[in-house]
N, C-alpha and C positions, 0 to 999 in steps of 0.2 A: 697651596698651589692648585689652580683649576685648569685641568686641560679639557678642551673641547675640540671637535672637528667640524668642518663646513666642507660641502662638496660644491664645486664648480660644475655647472651642467652647461651641455649645449644640446641643442634640438635639431634633429634631422626628421624631416616630414612629421614633425609633431611629437616625434618620440625622444624621450631623453636619454642622453648618454653622459657619463660622468668623465669630465675631462681632467680634473685634479682634485685632490682631498688636501685641505689645509688644516694643519693642527695649530692651536693656539694655548699659550700658557699664559694666564692673566693678561688677555687681550694682545699679547705679542705672538706672532707668527714664528713658530719654531721649526715647522717642517712642512714641506709641500711635495706631494707625490703626483706626478703627472702621468698621463697615459690615456687611453681610451678603453673605458670600462662599461660594460652593459648593465651593471646593478651591483648590489653590494648585500651582504648579510652581517649579522652582529650577533655575538654570543653574550651570555650574561657576564662574561668578564671583560665585555666592551672590546674584545678583539675585532677587527674589520676584515671581512673577506670580499676583496674586490674581483669581480668576475670579468675577466679579459677573454679576448678571441680565442686564445689556445691556452691559457693558464689561469690560476687563481691565486691572487697575491693575499697573504695574510699579514696584517699589520697589527702591533698591540695598540693600547690606547695612547701612547705617547708619539706613535707614527713610525716607530721602528719596525723594520720586516722581521717577522718571526718565522716565516716558512713560505712555501709555494707548492701548489699542487699543478703538475703540468697535465692537464685534461681540459678538454673542451665539452661544454654542455651546460645544463642549469644545474644549479646548486641548492642543496638543503643541508642544513647542519642542526646537529642536536643542541638542546638548549646550553649545555655546559661547553660546547665546542669539541667533546671528545670525538665525535663522529662527523665526518663529512661526506655527503652524498653527491657525486656527480653522475648526471643522467641524460639520456636523450630518448629517442623512440625505440633503440634496440637493446640498451641495456643499463644496468644501475651498477656504478662503481662505488664501493665502500671503503672509505679511509678513515683509519683510526689514528688519531694524534698525527695526521697528515701523511701517514704511511699507508700503502695500499693494503687492504684487509681481506676484501672478498668482492666478488661480482655475481650479479644476477641477471640472467638474460631475460628480455621482456617478450612475451608472446602476444601482448596486447599493446595498442598505441594509445589508448584512451586514458593514461595516467593523469589522475585528478590531483592526488595529493600524497605526500610521504609523511608518515607519523612515527612518532618515538613514543615509547612507554615513559613514564616519569622518572624510572630509575635508569632508564637508557639501555635496558638489557634486551628489549624487543623493537623490532621494525615492522612497519605494517605499510602496505601499498594500497592505495584507494583507486580503483579504476571506475569506469562508468558503471558497469554491471558486475563488478566482482571485487573481493577483499582478500588480500593474501597476508598472512601473519607468519614472521620469522623470528628465530631467537638469534640475536646478534652473538653473544657470547659463544654459543655452541655452532653457530654458523649452519643452522639448520631450518628447512621450511617446516612449519607446524600445521597449518590448515589453510584451506580456501573456502570462501562462501560466495555463492553465486546469487544474483537478484534480478528479478524480472523487471523492476523499476529503476531509473537511474539513481545511483547514489550521489548525493549532494554534499554530504557532511561526514566526518568521521573524527573521533576523539577517543584516546587511551587514557583511562584513570588506572588508579593503583592496582584494582582486581577486577576491572570491567572495561569492556569495549563497548562504545555507542556508536551505531551507525544510522544515518537518516537518509531515506530515499523518498522520492516524491512522485505524485502523478499530477504533473503540471495542468494537464486538461481538466482535471477534476478538482483541482486546488486543495489537495490533501497530501500529508506526509506520513510516512512510517517510520517508526523509531524501533531499533532492535537493541537488545542488550545482551552481550555474549561474554563468556568467561574466557580466560586466556587458553583454554583447551578447544574453544570453538563451539561450546556447548551454548544453545539458544536459551536465554533465561526469561525473556519477556519481549512481547512484541506489542505496539501500541499504534493507533491511528488517530491522529489529529486534524482538523481542517483550518485552514488559513482564513482569517477575516477579511483579507483583501486579495485579489488575484496577483499583485505583484509583489507579495511578500516572499521570503526565502530565509530558510534557517541559516543563521549565521554562527551561532555557538550553541553548545550545551553545557549546562552547569549543574552540579549536584550541591544542594542546599539542604543541610540536615537530611531530613527523610524524603525531600522532594526532588525530582529530576525536571529541570527547566529547559525547554528548547528556546532560543530567543531569536528573534527577527528585528528588523530595524523599527517594527512598530509594536510589538508586544513580546511577552513571555508567555509560553504555553506550559502548563504542567503535564508533561507527557504521561505520566502514571494517573492522571484523573482527566481522561478525555472530556472534550465539550458535551454539554447536555444535548440529549437528542432534539429539544425544542430549537436550539441553535442550529444543530445540524441539519434539521429537516428545512429550516430558513435558508442556510447556507446553500443546500442543494437547490431550493426553490429560486434562490436569488442569482446564484451564478452557474451551477452545473448545467440546469435546464437551459440557460442562455448560451451555452455553447452550441454554436451555430455553423452551417455550411456556407459557402460562398453564394450570393443571390444570383450570379451570373454563371452560365455553364462554360466549363464543366465545373459543376458545384463542388467538387472533391479535389479541385487544383487550384494552386496559387494564381492570383490574378495581379496584373500590374496596377499600382497605386499612383494616382496623379496629383492628389492633395491629401493632406493628412489632418487629423482632429487638431483643432486650436491654431491651425497655421495662418500666418499673417497674410491677408489678401487685401487688394486694393485694386479694382478695375476702373478708376477714374473718378470714383466718389468719395466715400469715407473709408478708411481701412477698418476691417473686423477680422475676428476670429472665425475661421472656416469651421462651420457646425456640422461636421461630419467627415467622412473619407469618401474620395472619389475613386471608384473602381473603373479603369479603363477598359475599352475593348478597341484596342488600335487595329486598323484595317478590317474592322467589322462594324456593320450598322444594323439597326433594327434587332439587337440581340434580345431574346426572351429573358424576362426577369421571373425568379421564382421565389416564394415565400420561404424564409429561413425558420419560420416557427408558426405554430397554430395561432389563430387569433381571428378578429372581427374587424372589418374596415371601418374605421371610424372618420376618415377624411378622404376625399378626392376633390383636389382643388389645384388652382394653379396661383403663384404669387406674382408672375409676369409673363403674360402671353403663352404661346404655345410649347415653348421649350422647358416650362417650369411646372408642368403638372406633377402631382404626386400623391401617392397613397400612403395613409398611416394606417398601420394594422396594430391594433391593441391587444393586450393579453386579456382583457376582460369584455363582455358583451355588451351590446347596446342598451341593456336592461341595467348596467351598473354605471351610476353617474359620478362616482367617486374617483379620485385620483389613481391612475394607473400608468404602467410603462407600456411600451411598444416600438415598433421599427418604422422608419420613414425610408420610403423608396422614391426617390425624385428623379425627374426627366424621363416621365413615363410619356409614351406617344398616345395622345388623346384621339387620334385618328383611328388607331387600332383597337383590338380587343384589349380590355383591361377590367378589373374588378371594380365594383361600385360600393357605396357607403351601404352598410348593412350586411354585405356578404360575409359568410363564413369561410376562412381559407385554412387548408391543411398545409403543414410543413412539406416543401417540395412542390407545391402546386403553382402553375403558371398564373401570374397576376397581371401581367401586360408585357410590354416591348419597349425598348429604350428609343427615345426620339433621336432622328438624325441631328448631330450638333452642328451648329453654323460654323464652329472652328474645326477645320480638317483634323480629323485623327484624335479628337478629344470627346468622341462620344463616351458617355460613362453614366454611371448610376451614383448618385449622391445618396449616401447610406449613413444612417445614424439611429442611434437608441434615444428615444425621446418619452417624455411624460407629461400627461395633461389631464383634464377632468371634463366631465360631462358626458351625456348620453351619445352624443357625436362631438366631433372636433371641427366645427365650421371655419375656424380661423387658424392660420398657421403662427399662434403664439405659444406653441408648446415649449417646453424647456428640453434642452439638450442635456442628457444626463450620464451617458457613458459612452467611451470610445469602442466601437464595435470591431476594432482591429483586434483587440485583446481577446474577443469572443470567437473569433473565426477560426474554423479548423478545417484543412491543414494551414498552419502558419509557420513555416520554417524559413526564418530569415538568417543568412550568413554574413550580411554587409554590415559593419558596424558603423555609426556616425562619423563624419569627417569634419575636423576643424579647418578653418581657413584663417587667413591673416585678417584680423579687424580693422589695422591700419598697417601701412607700409612696414614689412618686415618684423611685425609683432602681432602675437597672436590675440592679445587682449587689448582693449582700449579703456581708457581711464578718464573720467572727467569728474568735476564738482557735482555733487548730488543733484539731480534734476536740472542741469544746465548742459550747454554745448560748449563749456570751458574745458577744452581737453588738456591733459596733463602730461608731463614727460614721466615715463615709468621709473626714472632713476631719482625722481624727485617729487613724490607724492606728498599731498598735504591735505588736512581737513576732512570734510565728509566726502567719500570717493564712490561713484558708481563704477562696477567692474562690468565691461561689456565684452562678450564673445560672439564669434561668428561661426555657426555650425550648421550642418544639414545631415539628413539621414537619406539613405537610398535603398529601396526595397529589392529583393532578390530578383523579382521579375521586373524587367525594364519597360518603360512606356514607349521605347524607341525615340525619345526625344530627351537630350541632356538637361534641358531646363525642367521640364515637367518631372524628371526623376527625382528632382530636389525636394525633399520632405522635410519636415522638422523631426527632431528625437522625440521620444515618449517622456523622458525626464532628463533633468540637468540638475547637477549637484556642484557645490565647490567647497574648497577648504583653503585656508591661508596659514601657512607654517612660517614661524619665525623662532629665532633663538631663545627668545625669553616669553613670547607671547603668541598663541596659536588659535586659530578659529577652526573648530572642529567641523567635519563634513556636514554641511547645510544644504537641504533641498531647496533648490530655487524654484523650479516649476515642474509640475506633473501634469502631462496633458491625457489624463485617462478619465477623469470624472466630469462632473458638471461644468459647463463653459461659463465664464463670467459675462457680464455685460460687455459689449463692444467699446463702450466709454473707458473701459480700462485696458485698452490695447497698448496705451503708452506705458503701462505699468510693466508690461512683458518686453515689449519691442522698441528698441531706439529707432528714432525717425527724425534724423537731422541731416545736412548736408555731408556729414563726415560718416556717420554710421547710419546709412539709408536703408531700411528695412524696405523690401519691394516683394509683391507676390501677385504676378499675373502670369498671361501666357508667353511672355517674353523674358521675364526676369524672376528669379527666385534668390533673394538674399536676405538671411534672417540674422539680425543683430539682437541677441538676448541681453537685458540688464540683469544680470544674474544676482546681483545684490539687492534687488527689489524683492524682499522675501522676509517674512517672520519666521520661517522655517517650516510652515505647515504647507499642505497641498492646496489650500483655497487661496485664489487670486483676488485680493481685496483692495479697495481704494487706498487703506492705509498702508499697503506694502510699498507704496512709491516713496515713502518717508525713509524706508531701511536703506542702509549703505554699509560701506566700511568706514567707521569712524576712526580714522587713522591716528587722532589724538590720544586715543586709548591704548595705542601701541607704541612701544620705544622706538625712536628713530633707528634705523637700519634696514637690514636686507630681508626679503621676505619671499617665499615660493607660493604662488598662485596655483592651485590645480583645479580643473574643471572635468567634471566627469559627464559623459552624454550617453544615454542608454536608449535602445530602441525597444520595440514590443516583445522582441524574442530575447531580451536580456544581453544582447551584444552591447559593449561598452568600449568606448574610446577615452582616452585620459590626455589632456593636454596641460602644459605647465609653462610658467613664465616667471623669472625672477625679476623682482621690483626693489625699489628702495624707498622708505618712508622718511621724508625729511621735512618735519614740522618746524617752522621757525621760532616757536615759542618754548621749546623744551630748554631744560637746564643743561649746560654744556660744563666741561671741566673748567673752562675759564671762569665760569660763574661761581666757583668755590670761594666761600668767603665773603660774597656779594649779598647784601641784605635785600630781601624781597618783601613786599609789603605784607603779603598773606603769610603770617608767621605761624604755620603749622608745625607738626612734628615730623611726619614722614612723607616724602614727595617721591613720586615717579620720575623718570628722566624727562617726562613731558610737562613737569610742573605741577602735577595733579597730586592732591592730597590720597595717601593710601591708608587704609585702615588695617588690611590683611596682607602681608607679604608673601608672595609667591617668589618663585626662581626669577631672578632679574637684577637690574641695577637700580639703587635708590639713594636718595639723599636724605640725611637726617639733620633738622635743624636744631643746633644745640649751641649755645653760648654766643648767640647773634651772628652765627655764620653756617653755612651749609657745607656738611662733611660728606664726602662721597663714601658709599659702601659699595665695595665690589660685590660680585655675584652672591647672593643670597640662596643657600641650599634649603 
């Protein structure tokens, strides 16, 4: 007997709610629990905790109600399910085996995580800048630790507490090791290799302690060598910059983002920089964000497109180096010239009045070129300067919109405009989402406020086959050739990407990726190969992040219905390809995972139910 459960979701403003839970025994529906639930938790015994508006419903793995907690708030449970924690901004209520056990008033509102010790005898509260440790059995507070840097991770081992804080502006994290009495045993400092990394987990392997990010694992008791540390500081920390327009220590409105789709009547292209706007201000002074030498003063198109390129190395250095591009400088007013040395914060020119009212702006980018001077505007655009600007406090997450009427995602056959019904997907499928980001400071124009996110990821979740979270696009590093615009953005009459002064609509082909951050011509061949997935229902989830790590998640249920699969009515029917084990789609299988399979024996196909 095999019991499994599936959730029926509905979406309100892009957010999931659970409408019903279906329980199946050997593919037969045996129980259905209906309601409106905001989430769920699951313990190691496979009990399900459904979070409702004013109560928490507990079901066993057969779907029978085993209890109820009449409380309102967020929920955490211990691994075994012995303790249930219901909390809000004011208090934490602790339940033991579904009965009220204790209560902890909260003096802080920045609760980030609730932790249990492996034996579930201790409870910890992780706040932004503090850590509290309690004995559950004795109902007593043990100790508190305060931190200058914000805490981003915590984990309790058998005899050890590991806490991680970070200095995001300087791209390093600190790891603290405490015992259960609150004694500091060790403190380590490590430096991220990329500015968008974040510690996601800490593990102890033999005599090593490893901090893991999505990119790498750091041995925290063996910090990076000084040579790399120095390189890191030279590469990233030194490039942390103030804003180039006054006031330079304040956020400024953004009118276009790095890598954004643009087309002003010619050919579409990736926007090679960020546009910092000065609404209702003209002729604003421009200041250098870093020391350097002017290697270019040129225009690419008449008086509105004069630009300065200020390099990190002098005119005596012809090899490749990086620098910053300041575009749309008024050539009729004071400005720096080729060969000038400038210091951080020094006046380098003024913005030219823009022909489109209200869109006066500086086009700002991190670039790289070679030569004693840079007489041609053929430099490479290598890094999104929005990541480097300080301050950079954005509180608005990206927003998903319908890609097609009443559906958040669109689906078409790979590299075609043959759109599919989400209830009957087949073949090689492109998944398309429509999403935009908005910065905390408005341009005062609802169209110009529509930017693209920094990063997009997706995952596909099925009963028997799942595609783990995969990076679609990251608009942080070097921009690709404009010839690859169709790899990222869909451009047809149904999903029509637009980027000009009047319209901003961004349709991302999120399956055009091999999983890395490089956008390459070969990425256009990638898709969702539904033939490799058993026919059935799948949940598509897409994650959109901005430069300040705000994240929005949107999801949609679809159904794969490839016509070539083996169905139950095909049992006993001889197929020409006489192999041993086949998937539900008729493909030969060498290694069986959890799923439904057909074994060819005695000239017929014998169905094998779910293989564990």
